[in-house]
N, C-alpha and C positions, 0 to 999 in steps of 0.2 A: 655908107656900107662898111661893116666891120671887116678888118683884115685879120685872119686867123692863121697862125703857124701851127701845124699839127705834126709833132714829132712821132715817127713810127719806128718800131723796133723789129718788124718782121713777124711778130707774134699775132696771129689772126684774131685771137680772142681779145687781146688788148686793142687792136686796131678797130675792131667792131665797136667797142665802147666809145673810143674817141670819135669815130665816125658818127655814132649816134648823137653825141653832144653837138658836133658840128651841124648835123641836120636840124637839131632843135634850134640852134642859134640862127641858122639860115631861115627857118620858118618864122621865127619871132621877129627878126630884124633885117635879114639879108646879110650875106657875108661872102667874102672872097677867101676861100680856104686853100692854103698852100701846104703840101705835104713835104716834110723834111726828114729824110732817112737818117737815123742815128749814125749809120756807118759812113755817111758823107760828111759828118760833122766832127771828125777827129776820133780820139780814143773813146771806147765805150764808157769808161769812167772818166768823164771829162772834167777838168778843173774849172773854176770860175774865172781863171785868169787867162790872159792871152787875147789875141785879136779875134774878130769875128771870122768863122770858117768861110772859105771861099764860096761854098754852096749857098750861103745865106746873104752874101754881100749885095746881090742885085735885087733882093726881094723888097717889096714895100714894107715899111715898118709895121709891126703887128699891134693890134689892140689886145688880142689874147694869144697866149702861147700855151698849147695844150699837149699833154703827154699822158700815156697810160703804160705802166710797167716800169720796173726799176731802171732799165737801161735808158729811159728817156729823162730821168730826173735831173741829172747834171746838165745835159744839153738845154733843158727848159730853163734851168736857173741861170746858165751862162747867157743864153739869148735874152733873158729878162734883164740881166745886168747891163748888157751892151746895147740893147735896142729898145728898152722900155716895154710898155704893155703890161698886161697882168698875166701872171703864171697860174696855170690851172692843171692839177694832176688828178687823175681818176684812179680810184682805189687808194687805200691807205698807204702812204709811202714809207720806205725804210728810213728816210731822212726826217728830221724834225718837221712837223706840220707847219710850224710858224715860219719856215723858210719860204713857203709858197703863199701867193696871194689867196688862192682858194684850193681846197681839197674836197673832191667829190667822192664820198665813200659810202659803201653800203651800211645800213644801220646794224646788220648782224655782226659787223666787225667791231662794233661798240667804240667808235672813235671818241676822243674827248669833246666836250661841248664847247668848242671854240667858235669865235665869230666868223672865222674863215672856212668853217666846215659846212658843207651842204650834204645832207643825208639822202641816200636813195634807198629804194626797196629792191635789193638785189642788183643785178647787173643792168647797165643801160643797154638797150637794143635799138638797132636801126628800124625805121619804118619799113613795112613790107610793100611789095608792088601793089598797085591798085588793080586788082583783077576781080572778075565776078565771083561771088561766093557760091559754091556748089553744095547745097544742103545734104546731098546724098554721097558726099565724098568724105572718107575717113583716112586719117594719117596716123600710123602707129610707129613710134620711133624708139629704138633700143639703144641704151647707153651701155654701161658695163661697170665692173668693179672699179672703185676709186679709193683715194685715201680717206674719204669720208664714209663710204658705203660698201658693204658686202653686196654680192650678187645672188639673189634668190631666184635661181633658174626655174624652180618648180612654180613659184608664184607668178613669175612672168609668163610662163607657158599657160597656166590656168586662166589668168585674166585675159590673155591674148585670145585664147580659145573662145571665151565668152564674147569678146568684142567681135570676133570674126563671124559670129552667129547673127550679128545685127545686120539689118538690111541696108548696108552701105557698100560703096565701091572703095575697097581698102587698098591703101598703098603702105607697104612696110619697108622700113629702111634701118640699117644698122650703122654703127660708128666704129672708129678705130679701137675703142675699148670693148666692144661687144665680144663675148666669148665665141670662139670658133664654132660653127655649126648651128648657131642660134637661128639665123635667118632661114637656113636650109630646112628647118623643121616645118616650114609653112609652104613648101613646094606642094602644089596640088590643092591648096586651100581656096583657090580662086582669086587670091589677092595678088597685086602686082608687087614683086620683090625687087628692091633696088639696093644692092651692096654699095657701101660708101665709096668704094673704088670706082664705081661707074657713074656716080652723080657728078654733074657738071657744076661749075660755079653759078650760084644763083638758083640752082634747082630747088633746094630746100625752102628758100624764101618764097618761091613761086607756089610750092606745094602748100605751105602754111597759109598763104593768102587765099588759096582756092578752097581749102578744106572747111567743111562744116563742123567737123569733129577731129580733135587732135588728142592722142594719148601718148604719154612719154614716161619712161621709167624714171623713178624718183631720184636717181643719182645724177641726172642731167639737169641741174637747176638752171644753168645758163640757157639751155634749150627751152625750158619752161618759160623763162622771161622773154625769149624770142617769140614763142608761140603766143604770148599775151599781146603781142603787137597785131595779131590777127583778129578776126571777128568770130572765130570758132568757139565752140564749147570745148573746154580743156579738161582732160583727166590725167591723173598721175598714178602709176603703178608703184606703190611704196616699196622701198628697199630697206633692209636692216642696217642700222647705223653701226659704225665701228667703235663708237664711244658714247657714253651716256650723255655728255654735253656736246651736241653736234650743232654748230651754228648754222650750217647749211640746212639741216633738218628743221631748225627753228624758223628759218626764212620760208621754207616750204609750208610749215604749219600756219604761218600768218596768212599765206595765200588761201589755204583751206578755210581758215577762220573768216576771211573776208568773202568767201564764196566765189572767188575768182577761178578756182580749180576744184575738182572733186576726186575722191579716191573710190567712189561707189559707181560701178557700171549702171546699176539700176536707177541712180539719181539723174542720169542723163537721158533725155528723150532722143532716140536715134531713128525715129520713124520719119524719113525724109518726105514722105507723102503728105504728112500733116504739119511739116515744119513751117513756121512763119518767119520769113526773112527779116521782118522788123524786130524779131526777138533776139537777133544775133547780138553778141556782146560788142561793145565799143572797144577799139584798140587801147591798150594801156597808155601809150604815148608819154612815158615817163621822161623821155629826152626833152620834151617840150616844157614840162613843169620844171625840170632841172635847169634848162636854159633861161627860163623866166626868172628863177630864183637868182641865178648868176647875174643877169642883167640888172635885176632890182637892187642887188647888193652893191652894184657899181653905179647906181643912179642913172641907168640908161633905160629909156622908154622903149617898149616893143612897138611894132607897127600898129598893133591893135590899140595900145594906149595913146599913140600919136593921133590915131583916127578918131577916138572918142574922148580925147582930152584927159 
């Protein structure tokens, strides 16, 4: 069984991606994953020199040392120098890529074609809970303006109105970025409204796992990749880009080209009475393909490869 040290920096978005890779490795081979908080390992920008921090001294030696986010880079490198194992960073690092054994980076960042680089399509996402799919359940998620996208309130309202006319049990939720008053527009629509302040940990993952249809505003690309872990049909409400060359919009366009998501309400059958559960989409499961690539490059066989030779 593999031993994994996962450095975490308190950033939930970063920790979701590293947790996703760990889950892929666990499924492929089995692993004992140990979380190491950056704050427990000395200074945030930690040097390669000095002894092993006390928080790590009692841990079994790692096979993989994983980090996501700039604050984890130096601790990952230091642990690699002192304890061995292979260093793995998720997302393109600010430090030279050659300093790490492996870099797992989204293709839209256009990392150099190096032997230690493994490409992903967007962000890694954890698997969702195994819950029964409800074909008559719809989930509509609002993001908000970001550094990549403007917020087209009129378009969001128009598409949302068309969606709410569909014969589904709708749940609507906003986020920290959502402009004030957006969710309140749908009071009296018959949909269940869930402000982000009232959602409990794990609520969104459960909703995605149950929903037969998920629609998300196009600024929330990480949310789209989380939704791809479901079996739902997924729609995107496109938002205007802030710049002509928008790599996030490019990543979304590839999903559209692959037919994994749609921007057309009419293209998605939402009649739950005629829905065929067998036609539900398979989860994206990119964390598994990424884990397999990592193990293959290390010459380590997965459980499946051991079983079938």
